[in-house]
Steps between C-alpha positions, in 0.01 A plus 500: 500500500418538131638223286789613277402521138651226286788642292502446132848389388667761281517394139855404394698781340502485122787310343787717374405415142155639565652827620689565177380783279443266204631172369305520172379159380770308690382194691850421633696766684851491649565785749850590608523744791779649709506717812668792327632628164863418592498151648575192284291271722146433386207268527325325211134406515277313258128542436250346266143594414232238444118500501509557882740798479867548586693262721868456599677218319839430670624615841690835477851445367823677603639694205779736400484790259762737364794580724392866491137423562195601296478785248198682351739622228721204409819556298756258357764409753337663806471166686131571568186294437230689305189572709168455325284234337633282216416179316727200454701388195691185419606248768858392452799350673840335475334170592258305285127571523401384847160389378155610600529853367223670307721781371741431211847395626840558334821340613791746473804394304850646435357749239218629722537869595252741653623831356571782742680735261280811487627588160420156347193451280452181701489676838300305763444196280627142489736439208688186394831676434775475757687791347236749624537693822275379778423230746626168363217290638691171505808656670643320805455830691121442477504129576290548812290808407404380152455131580135603445343836438219684327524835337301788651347700218659828598605754239366289210236695302643731399861430609650827629877522473659525847187422700637164612535150363506133602249526785422147609351293778784253570661275754644675808873516554447608860510877461398803296489494124589733215134582459319166484280327759631177649355221712616150594518248223227282660271806532577614141413159357167509685425843358611411145276191497204705631525794258257461213501730197129437460445679834684818392737497801668816609771587755451808710815637672578779738538613860199417717441877540409541127400153382130582518544767233592240237 
């Protein structure tokens, strides 16, 4: 009988980060995917590019997104997380700087407000004025969520009134969010200490069915 030909093992499928349309000059990429547009359950994955190419950083992390899922057309108050690719802004929290971060860190105080009033000239910015309408970052209602967080640079340049505000990656409270992405505190601290502005990190978010378009 003829000897069977040796089989060449199939090459491993490309990493998800390698399947994205473009990540520009980013060398660190966070990808948040869900099974549909309407679920609030998601998975967060981390990738970094070095001389040898892309590689995963941490094991996949359980995440939550907006209670109403993802949106390709985010609006203030719709309880949806904006799909697309965005950078990162300031790291912050109610607790002191946990150390080891490469991004700037601000500790929220009683005056810290992230303005959500669409008619305010300060819409979608951090202000130190407790009289303004918005998320009072040091409020006891955010004691878990905003123990530590980092701003996702959504609707920032230019800021469009009504397109959504205060989109963060923060600590999970166990369920869907008002539009942010949340993971466990231990996972978040790993990610925060890994993110490096010098590597132009981005976060890419959306249902698995469309994530490769971003």
